[in-house]
C-alpha positions as CSV (number, residue, x, y, z in Angstrom):
1,X,0.2,0.0,0.1
2,X,1.2,3.5,-0.9
3,X,-0.7,6.6,-0.1
4,X,0.2,10.3,-0.4
5,X,-2.7,11.1,1.7
6,X,-1.5,9.0,4.6
7,X,2.2,9.6,4.8
8,X,3.4,8.6,8.2
9,X,6.6,10.7,8.8
10,X,8.7,13.5,7.3
11,X,11.1,11.0,5.5
12,X,8.1,9.5,3.6
13,X,6.9,13.0,2.7
14,X,10.4,13.7,1.4
15,X,10.2,10.7,-0.9
16,X,7.0,11.9,-2.7
17,X,7.6,15.7,-2.8
18,X,9.3,17.3,-6.0
19,X,8.6,20.0,-8.3
20,X,7.0,17.9,-10.9
21,X,5.1,15.8,-8.3
22,X,3.7,18.9,-6.7
23,X,2.6,20.3,-10.2
24,X,0.9,17.1,-11.5
25,X,-0.8,16.1,-8.1
26,X,-2.2,19.7,-7.6
27,X,-4.0,19.4,-11.0
28,X,-6.3,16.7,-9.5
29,X,-7.7,19.2,-6.9
30,X,-9.2,21.9,-9.5
31,X,-13.0,22.8,-9.5
32,X,-13.1,21.5,-13.0
33,X,-12.4,18.0,-11.9
34,X,-15.1,15.3,-11.7
35,X,-14.5,11.9,-9.9
36,X,-15.4,8.9,-11.8
37,X,-15.7,6.3,-9.0
38,X,-17.1,3.2,-10.7
39,X,-16.6,1.3,-14.0
40,X,-20.2,1.5,-14.8
41,X,-20.0,5.3,-14.6
42,X,-17.0,5.2,-16.9
43,X,-18.7,2.9,-19.4
44,X,-21.7,5.3,-19.5
45,X,-19.5,8.3,-20.3
46,X,-17.4,6.4,-22.9
47,X,-20.7,5.2,-24.6
48,X,-21.9,8.7,-25.1
49,X,-18.4,10.1,-26.1
50,X,-18.3,11.5,-29.7
51,X,-16.9,9.0,-32.1
52,X,-17.7,5.8,-29.9
53,X,-18.9,2.7,-31.9
54,X,-21.4,0.6,-29.6
55,X,-20.9,-3.0,-31.1
56,X,-24.2,-4.2,-30.6
57,X,-23.6,-7.6,-31.9
58,X,-20.8,-8.1,-29.2
59,X,-22.2,-8.2,-25.7
60,X,-19.7,-8.3,-22.8
61,X,-19.3,-11.6,-21.2
62,X,-20.5,-11.6,-17.6
63,X,-20.3,-7.8,-17.5
64,X,-21.7,-7.4,-13.8
65,X,-18.8,-9.6,-12.5
66,X,-16.5,-6.7,-13.9
67,X,-18.4,-3.8,-12.5
68,X,-20.3,-3.0,-15.9
69,X,-24.1,-2.8,-16.5
70,X,-25.8,-6.0,-17.3
71,X,-26.5,-5.0,-21.0
72,X,-23.2,-3.7,-21.8
73,X,-21.6,-4.1,-25.2
74,X,-18.1,-3.8,-26.3
75,X,-17.2,-0.1,-27.2
76,X,-14.9,0.5,-30.1
77,X,-12.9,3.7,-30.4
78,X,-10.5,4.3,-33.2
79,X,-7.6,6.7,-33.3
80,X,-6.1,8.5,-36.4
81,X,-2.7,8.0,-37.9
82,X,-1.1,7.0,-34.6
83,X,-1.6,3.3,-33.6
84,X,1.4,2.5,-31.5
85,X,3.8,3.8,-28.7
86,X,6.6,6.2,-29.3
87,X,9.7,5.7,-27.5
88,X,11.3,8.9,-28.9
89,X,8.5,10.9,-27.0
90,X,9.7,9.6,-23.7
91,X,11.7,11.9,-21.1
92,X,12.9,10.8,-17.9
93,X,13.8,13.3,-15.0
94,X,17.3,12.9,-14.2
95,X,18.6,11.6,-17.8
96,X,21.1,13.8,-19.6
97,X,19.6,16.9,-21.2
98,X,16.2,16.7,-19.4
99,X,16.1,20.1,-17.7
100,X,13.8,20.2,-14.9
101,X,13.1,24.0,-15.2
102,X,12.1,23.6,-19.0
103,X,9.9,20.6,-18.6
104,X,8.2,21.7,-15.4
105,X,7.2,25.1,-17.3
106,X,5.8,23.1,-20.2
107,X,4.0,21.0,-17.7
108,X,2.5,23.8,-15.9
109,X,1.2,25.3,-19.3
110,X,-0.2,22.0,-20.3
111,X,-2.2,21.8,-17.0
112,X,-3.2,25.5,-17.2
113,X,-4.5,25.1,-20.6
114,X,-7.1,22.4,-19.4
115,X,-8.8,24.9,-17.0
116,X,-11.7,25.4,-19.3
117,X,-12.2,21.7,-19.8
118,X,-13.9,19.1,-17.7
119,X,-11.4,16.7,-16.4
120,X,-12.1,13.0,-15.2
121,X,-10.1,11.7,-12.2
122,X,-10.3,7.8,-11.8
123,X,-8.4,5.5,-9.5
124,X,-7.2,1.9,-9.7
125,X,-4.9,-0.4,-8.1
126,X,-1.6,-1.7,-9.6
127,X,-0.4,-5.1,-8.1
128,X,-2.9,-7.8,-7.2
129,X,-1.6,-9.2,-3.9
130,X,-1.6,-7.8,-0.4
131,X,2.3,-7.8,-0.5
132,X,2.4,-5.2,-3.3
133,X,-0.4,-2.8,-4.1
134,X,-0.1,0.7,-5.3
135,X,-2.8,3.1,-5.8
136,X,-2.9,5.0,-9.2
137,X,-4.6,8.2,-10.0
138,X,-5.5,9.0,-13.6
139,X,-6.6,12.4,-14.8
140,X,-7.7,13.1,-18.5
141,X,-10.1,15.6,-20.2
142,X,-13.6,15.2,-21.4
143,X,-13.9,13.7,-24.9
144,X,-11.3,11.0,-24.0
145,X,-13.8,8.8,-21.9
146,X,-12.8,5.7,-23.9
147,X,-9.2,6.0,-22.6
148,X,-10.5,6.5,-19.1
149,X,-12.8,3.4,-19.4
150,X,-9.9,1.1,-20.9
151,X,-7.6,2.5,-18.2
152,X,-10.1,1.4,-15.4
153,X,-10.7,-2.1,-17.0
154,X,-7.0,-2.8,-17.6
155,X,-6.0,-2.1,-14.0
156,X,-7.9,-3.2,-10.9
157,X,-10.7,-0.8,-10.1
158,X,-11.8,-0.4,-6.4
159,X,-14.6,-2.8,-5.7
160,X,-15.6,-3.3,-2.0
161,X,-13.4,-6.4,-2.1
162,X,-10.6,-4.6,-3.4
163,X,-10.8,-1.8,-1.1
164,X,-10.6,-4.1,1.9
165,X,-7.7,-6.1,0.5
166,X,-5.8,-2.7,-0.1
167,X,-6.5,-1.4,3.2
168,X,-4.9,-4.4,4.7
169,X,-1.8,-4.6,2.0
170,X,1.7,-4.3,3.0
171,X,2.7,-0.6,3.7
172,X,5.2,1.0,1.3
173,X,7.2,4.1,2.0
174,X,6.0,5.5,-1.6
175,X,3.6,7.9,-3.0
176,X,0.5,6.9,-5.0
177,X,1.1,7.2,-8.6
178,X,-0.4,10.2,-10.2
179,X,-0.7,10.5,-14.2
180,X,-1.9,13.6,-15.9
181,X,-2.9,13.2,-19.6
182,X,-3.9,15.4,-22.4
183,X,-4.1,13.8,-25.8
184,X,-4.9,16.8,-27.6
185,X,-1.7,18.8,-26.3
186,X,0.6,20.1,-29.1
187,X,3.9,21.8,-28.9
188,X,6.3,22.7,-31.7
189,X,9.3,21.4,-29.6
190,X,7.6,17.9,-29.3
191,X,5.8,17.2,-32.8
192,X,5.6,13.2,-31.6
193,X,4.1,14.3,-28.2
194,X,5.7,14.0,-24.8
195,X,5.7,11.4,-22.1
196,X,7.3,12.8,-19.3
197,X,8.3,10.9,-16.2
198,X,9.4,11.8,-12.6
199,X,9.8,8.1,-11.7
200,X,11.4,8.6,-8.3
201,X,8.3,10.4,-7.2
202,X,5.7,8.4,-8.8
203,X,4.3,10.7,-11.4
204,X,4.1,11.3,-15.3
205,X,2.6,13.6,-17.8
206,X,1.4,12.2,-21.1
207,X,1.0,14.8,-23.6
208,X,-0.3,14.6,-27.2
209,X,-0.9,10.9,-26.7
210,X,-3.9,9.1,-27.9
211,X,-2.9,5.5,-28.1
212,X,-4.2,3.6,-25.1
213,X,-0.9,1.6,-24.7
214,X,0.9,4.8,-23.8
215,X,-1.3,5.2,-20.8
216,X,-1.2,1.4,-19.8
217,X,2.6,1.3,-20.1
218,X,3.1,4.7,-18.3
219,X,1.3,3.4,-15.3
220,X,3.4,0.1,-15.4
221,X,6.5,2.2,-15.7
222,X,5.8,3.8,-12.6
223,X,4.6,0.6,-10.7
224,X,7.6,-1.3,-12.0
225,X,10.0,1.5,-10.8
226,X,8.2,1.2,-7.2
227,X,8.5,-2.7,-7.2
228,X,12.4,-2.3,-8.0
229,X,12.8,0.1,-5.1
230,X,11.1,-2.3,-2.8
231,X,13.0,-5.7,-3.5
232,X,11.3,-7.0,-6.7
233,X,12.4,-8.0,-10.3
234,X,10.1,-6.1,-12.5
235,X,9.1,-8.2,-15.3
236,X,7.8,-7.4,-18.8
237,X,6.7,-10.9,-19.8
238,X,4.5,-14.0,-19.1
239,X,4.5,-16.5,-16.3
240,X,2.9,-19.8,-16.1
241,X,3.0,-23.0,-13.9
242,X,2.5,-26.4,-15.3
243,X,0.8,-28.5,-12.8
244,X,2.2,-32.0,-13.4
245,X,1.4,-35.4,-11.9
246,X,4.7,-35.6,-10.3
247,X,5.1,-31.9,-9.3
248,X,5.0,-28.5,-11.0
249,X,7.0,-26.5,-13.3
250,X,7.1,-22.6,-13.5
251,X,8.4,-20.7,-16.2
252,X,8.8,-17.0,-17.1
253,X,9.0,-15.6,-20.8
254,X,10.3,-12.1,-21.6
255,X,9.8,-10.6,-24.9
256,X,8.5,-7.4,-26.6
257,X,5.1,-7.2,-28.3
258,X,5.1,-9.5,-31.1
259,X,7.6,-11.8,-29.7
260,X,5.5,-14.8,-28.7
261,X,5.3,-14.2,-24.9
262,X,1.4,-14.0,-25.0
263,X,1.2,-17.0,-27.3
264,X,3.5,-19.1,-25.0
265,X,2.0,-18.0,-21.8
266,X,-1.6,-18.8,-23.0
267,X,-0.7,-21.9,-25.1
268,X,-3.1,-24.7,-24.4
269,X,-1.0,-27.5,-25.6
270,X,-3.7,-29.5,-27.0
271,X,-5.1,-29.8,-23.5
272,X,-2.2,-31.9,-22.4
273,X,-1.5,-30.0,-19.3
274,X,-3.1,-28.4,-16.3
275,X,-1.9,-25.1,-16.5
276,X,-2.0,-22.1,-14.1
277,X,-1.5,-18.5,-15.7
278,X,-0.2,-15.4,-13.6
279,X,-0.1,-12.9,-16.5
280,X,1.1,-12.5,-20.0
281,X,2.5,-9.0,-20.0
282,X,3.4,-7.6,-16.3
283,X,4.5,-9.2,-13.0
284,X,7.0,-8.9,-10.4
285,X,9.2,-11.5,-8.6
286,X,10.2,-11.0,-4.9
287,X,14.0,-11.3,-4.9
288,X,13.8,-13.0,-1.4
289,X,10.8,-14.8,-1.1
290,X,10.9,-15.9,-4.6
291,X,7.0,-15.4,-5.1
292,X,5.4,-13.8,-8.1
293,X,2.6,-11.3,-8.2
294,X,0.7,-10.0,-11.2
295,X,0.3,-6.2,-11.8
296,X,-3.0,-6.0,-13.7
297,X,-6.0,-8.3,-14.1
298,X,-6.8,-7.7,-17.7
299,X,-4.8,-8.2,-21.0
300,X,-4.0,-5.7,-23.7
301,X,-3.7,-7.9,-26.9
302,X,-3.6,-7.7,-30.5
303,X,-6.6,-8.3,-32.3
304,X,-4.8,-9.7,-35.5
305,X,-4.3,-13.2,-34.3
306,X,-8.1,-13.5,-33.3
307,X,-10.4,-13.7,-36.4
308,X,-14.0,-12.3,-36.2
309,X,-15.7,-15.5,-35.2
310,X,-12.8,-16.6,-32.8
311,X,-14.2,-17.9,-29.5
312,X,-11.6,-16.1,-27.5
313,X,-13.2,-12.8,-28.6
314,X,-16.1,-13.2,-26.2
315,X,-13.8,-11.8,-23.5
316,X,-13.0,-8.5,-25.2
317,X,-14.1,-5.5,-22.9
318,X,-13.0,-2.6,-25.3
319,X,-11.5,-2.4,-28.7
320,X,-9.1,0.1,-30.2
321,X,-8.2,0.7,-34.0
322,X,-10.4,-1.9,-35.5
323,X,-13.0,-1.9,-38.2
324,X,-16.7,-2.5,-37.7
325,X,-19.4,-4.0,-40.1
326,X,-23.3,-4.2,-39.9
327,X,-24.6,-7.6,-40.5
328,X,-28.1,-8.5,-41.8
329,X,-29.5,-8.6,-38.3
330,X,-28.8,-4.9,-38.2
331,X,-26.3,-5.3,-35.4
332,X,-22.6,-4.0,-35.5
333,X,-19.7,-6.4,-35.3
334,X,-16.0,-5.9,-35.2
335,X,-13.6,-6.6,-38.1
336,X,-10.4,-7.8,-36.1
337,X,-8.0,-8.7,-38.9
338,X,-6.1,-5.4,-38.9
339,X,-7.7,-4.5,-42.2
340,X,-8.2,-0.9,-41.0
341,X,-4.6,-0.6,-39.7
342,X,-2.0,-2.6,-38.1
343,X,-1.8,-3.2,-34.4
344,X,-5.5,-3.5,-33.8
345,X,-6.0,-3.9,-29.7
346,X,-8.2,-5.0,-27.4
347,X,-8.5,-5.0,-23.5
348,X,-9.5,-8.6,-22.6
349,X,-11.2,-9.7,-19.3
350,X,-9.4,-11.8,-16.8
351,X,-12.0,-14.4,-17.5
352,X,-10.4,-15.2,-20.8
353,X,-7.9,-17.4,-18.8
354,X,-9.6,-20.3,-17.1
355,X,-6.9,-20.9,-14.5
356,X,-5.9,-17.4,-13.8
357,X,-4.3,-16.5,-10.4
358,X,-2.9,-13.2,-8.9
359,X,0.1,-14.7,-7.0
360,X,2.3,-17.9,-7.6
361,X,4.3,-18.9,-4.5
362,X,6.4,-21.6,-6.4
363,X,9.9,-20.3,-7.4
364,X,10.4,-20.2,-11.0
365,X,12.1,-23.2,-12.7
366,X,13.2,-21.4,-16.1
367,X,13.6,-18.1,-17.6
368,X,13.3,-18.0,-21.3
369,X,14.6,-14.7,-23.2
370,X,12.6,-14.4,-26.5
371,X,14.6,-12.9,-29.2
372,X,14.5,-12.5,-33.0
373,X,18.1,-12.8,-33.7
374,X,18.8,-14.7,-36.8
375,X,22.2,-16.0,-35.5
376,X,20.6,-17.8,-32.5
377,X,19.4,-21.3,-33.0
378,X,15.7,-22.0,-32.1
379,X,16.9,-22.6,-28.3
380,X,20.2,-22.5,-26.5
381,X,20.7,-23.2,-22.8
382,X,23.1,-20.8,-20.8
383,X,25.0,-22.5,-18.1
384,X,26.6,-19.2,-16.4
385,X,24.7,-17.1,-14.1
386,X,26.5,-14.1,-15.5
387,X,26.1,-15.0,-19.2
388,X,22.3,-15.9,-18.5
389,X,21.7,-12.4,-16.9
390,X,23.8,-10.6,-19.5
391,X,21.8,-12.1,-22.4
392,X,18.8,-10.8,-20.8
393,X,20.2,-7.4,-20.3
394,X,21.3,-7.5,-24.1
395,X,18.1,-8.9,-25.3
396,X,18.2,-8.4,-29.3
397,X,15.0,-8.5,-31.1
398,X,13.2,-6.5,-33.9
399,X,10.7,-3.6,-33.6
400,X,7.0,-4.4,-34.0
401,X,3.8,-2.7,-35.1
402,X,2.9,-1.6,-31.6
403,X,5.8,1.0,-31.9
404,X,5.7,4.4,-33.3
405,X,9.1,5.2,-34.7
406,X,10.8,8.5,-35.0
407,X,11.8,9.5,-38.5
408,X,15.0,7.8,-39.9
409,X,14.8,4.8,-37.6
410,X,15.0,1.6,-39.4
411,X,12.1,-0.7,-38.4
412,X,13.8,-3.9,-39.5
413,X,17.1,-3.1,-37.7
414,X,18.1,-5.4,-34.8
415,X,17.9,-3.6,-31.5
416,X,19.0,-4.3,-27.8
417,X,16.1,-4.0,-25.4
418,X,17.3,-5.0,-21.7
419,X,14.9,-7.7,-20.5
420,X,12.6,-6.7,-23.1
421,X,11.5,-3.7,-21.0
422,X,11.6,-0.4,-22.8
423,X,9.7,1.1,-19.8
424,X,12.5,0.8,-17.1
425,X,13.3,4.2,-15.4
426,X,15.8,2.8,-12.9
427,X,19.3,1.3,-13.0
428,X,19.8,-1.8,-15.4
429,X,22.2,-3.2,-12.9
430,X,19.2,-3.5,-10.3
431,X,17.6,-5.8,-12.9
432,X,20.9,-7.6,-13.8
433,X,21.8,-8.5,-10.1
434,X,18.2,-9.8,-9.4
435,X,18.1,-12.0,-12.4
436,X,21.7,-13.1,-11.8
437,X,20.8,-14.1,-8.4
438,X,17.7,-15.9,-9.6
439,X,19.9,-18.0,-12.0
440,X,22.7,-18.7,-9.2
441,X,19.8,-20.1,-6.9
442,X,18.9,-22.7,-9.6
443,X,16.7,-21.2,-12.2
444,X,17.4,-22.6,-15.6
445,X,18.1,-19.9,-18.4
446,X,17.2,-20.3,-22.0
447,X,17.1,-18.1,-25.2
448,X,14.3,-18.8,-27.5
449,X,14.7,-17.5,-31.2
450,X,11.0,-16.9,-32.3
451,X,12.0,-15.2,-35.6
452,X,14.3,-16.7,-38.3
453,X,17.3,-18.8,-37.7
454,X,19.4,-17.6,-40.6
455,X,16.9,-17.9,-43.4
456,X,14.4,-20.5,-41.8
457,X,11.4,-19.3,-39.9
458,X,11.1,-20.9,-36.4
459,X,7.4,-21.8,-36.4
460,X,5.2,-21.6,-33.1
461,X,5.0,-25.5,-33.1
462,X,8.9,-25.5,-33.0
463,X,8.8,-23.2,-29.9
464,X,6.0,-24.9,-28.1
465,X,7.4,-28.3,-28.7
466,X,10.9,-27.2,-27.2
467,X,9.0,-26.0,-24.1
468,X,7.0,-29.2,-23.8
469,X,10.3,-31.2,-23.7
470,X,11.9,-28.9,-21.3
471,X,8.8,-29.0,-18.9
472,X,8.6,-32.9,-19.1
473,X,12.2,-33.4,-18.7
474,X,12.5,-34.8,-22.3
475,X,15.0,-32.2,-23.3
476,X,18.4,-33.2,-24.5
477,X,20.9,-30.3,-24.5
478,X,24.3,-31.2,-25.9
479,X,27.5,-29.1,-25.7
480,X,27.8,-26.6,-28.5
481,X,31.6,-26.6,-29.3
482,X,33.7,-24.5,-28.8
483,X,31.5,-22.9,-26.2
484,X,31.6,-23.8,-22.5
485,X,28.6,-22.0,-21.2
486,X,26.3,-22.5,-24.1
487,X,24.4,-25.8,-25.0
488,X,21.9,-26.7,-27.8
489,X,19.1,-28.8,-28.6
490,X,19.0,-30.5,-31.9
491,X,15.6,-29.5,-33.8
492,X,14.9,-31.2,-37.0
493,X,15.3,-29.0,-40.0
494,X,17.7,-26.7,-38.3
495,X,21.4,-27.0,-38.9
496,X,23.2,-25.6,-36.0
497,X,26.7,-26.7,-37.0
498,X,29.4,-24.0,-36.8
499,X,31.3,-25.2,-39.8
500,X,30.1,-22.2,-42.0
501,X,32.6,-19.4,-41.9
502,X,30.0,-16.9,-42.8
503,X,27.8,-17.7,-40.2
504,X,30.4,-17.7,-37.7
505,X,31.4,-14.2,-38.6
506,X,27.8,-13.0,-38.4
507,X,27.5,-14.7,-35.0
508,X,30.5,-12.8,-33.7
509,X,29.4,-9.6,-35.1
510,X,26.0,-10.0,-33.0
511,X,27.8,-10.6,-30.0
512,X,30.2,-7.7,-30.6
513,X,27.1,-5.5,-30.9
514,X,26.1,-6.9,-27.5
515,X,29.6,-6.3,-26.2
516,X,29.7,-2.7,-27.6
517,X,26.3,-2.0,-25.8
518,X,27.7,-3.0,-22.6
519,X,31.1,-1.4,-23.0
520,X,29.7,2.1,-24.3
521,X,27.3,2.3,-21.3
522,X,30.0,1.1,-18.9
523,X,32.1,4.0,-20.0
524,X,29.5,6.6,-19.9
525,X,29.2,8.9,-16.7
526,X,25.4,9.3,-16.9
527,X,24.0,6.2,-18.4
528,X,21.2,4.1,-16.6
529,X,22.3,1.1,-18.7
530,X,25.8,0.4,-16.9
531,X,26.5,-3.2,-16.2
532,X,29.3,-4.6,-14.0
533,X,32.6,-6.2,-15.2
534,X,31.5,-9.8,-15.3
535,X,28.7,-9.0,-17.6
536,X,31.4,-7.7,-20.1
537,X,33.6,-10.6,-19.7
538,X,30.9,-13.3,-20.3
539,X,30.2,-11.8,-23.8
540,X,34.0,-11.5,-24.5
541,X,34.4,-15.3,-23.4
542,X,31.8,-16.4,-26.1
543,X,33.5,-14.2,-28.8
544,X,37.0,-15.5,-28.0
545,X,35.7,-19.2,-27.8
546,X,34.0,-18.7,-31.4
547,X,37.2,-17.3,-32.8
């Protein structure tokens, strides 16, 4: 539990007092601010909001269990040209070139400009277990009620049961999360918009951002930072437990949107296993107790993979950036195959997953880094804790349609995204040591290539087959000479021999890119991405052995 209203002493007040924090928090108390206290109220506002499409042929499944009216239908709202997140718009207080005087002035002007508009204030909880719950506040102008509704449904709204759980949750010496948003904001110095974070003080401003994913991930950014300060490994990935006849097997997969983490997390494996799911996108692992907690109840998934008549679509709560069509029955239905645009999205109910829990006490057995690096075989096993943690810290993949890139950025270039979490605002070394300690304590570490290995596509059935073999103990990893800390599993149709000189050269090039990422940040006086010496030496060892 964190609460700005109930700070206990001067030290806790200092932890939540800053120029940016004071500016954002004060905006919530204006006489033009209206509290939206229930999801049903937010639904009513969103339904009447200009541009909303009520999909009368798509009733919400068990609406009253989710705080919605019993006759609620899925609401569709479409943005314009912008259909993804924009990393180039992100500014973090404390980073080089981020001047507090300049940005606090811009923020004050942005808030002042909303004084003639009705503003909606909603609250929710991030973290679904009494050991980690943070209250979040969200402020957004009238005419953006669909963002408000999706935000309240994506996170945990305050039902009577949740109020009691939050009241008795573990106290955190942190302030509540405060987020001010104005999607209509424009500024000549920020043509892509501005997402500004004072993460140490749990507040952010989202200016000129229409895409719901910005609002979801901004909230998680602050919650993950809070978790990192309180002894947790913050995870952008999925976690599930296989309940086997002779025990259980818990695994965590880490990857960016489009890497396959949701597919792996929700895979039904043909009904072969009894599976318990924690979440497919956001969770935390306690470094000491080794238990894991989900951060949000709902799922924010692509609709491209779920055709119009797919049974899974009955669990959709809200839709963004999808088409609509009227059938002969006169009702409106969604067109979910990304015909209108790429990256169509939906907020899906927690009810989508049959065996869903908010906490798993079992320590994880395996970590899987999901990469789209054509030099990595379909699966490799990493033996050393330093190499395992470092490969996560230098996770290499490709951009996806969920991202809005600045001009001049190559969408096909291989990029390093530490632990597949572009939303981290704290030191990378914190994550590195947390994951390294997990591996040292016995967690197995693998890399799964879910893209192409050289010129051959690694298909989902390859990946799921690999996971099933590992879970069942049928996996046969062999030494991958000349490496001492990397093993491979032979997969039919994939040649992992190192006799091809051209392949070896490309492999070394990729590892040198990882090495340069570590070295360049290590030599920087201001980088948040610094890693210790053993990370550098673990990569250098792989390069030296390949030579």
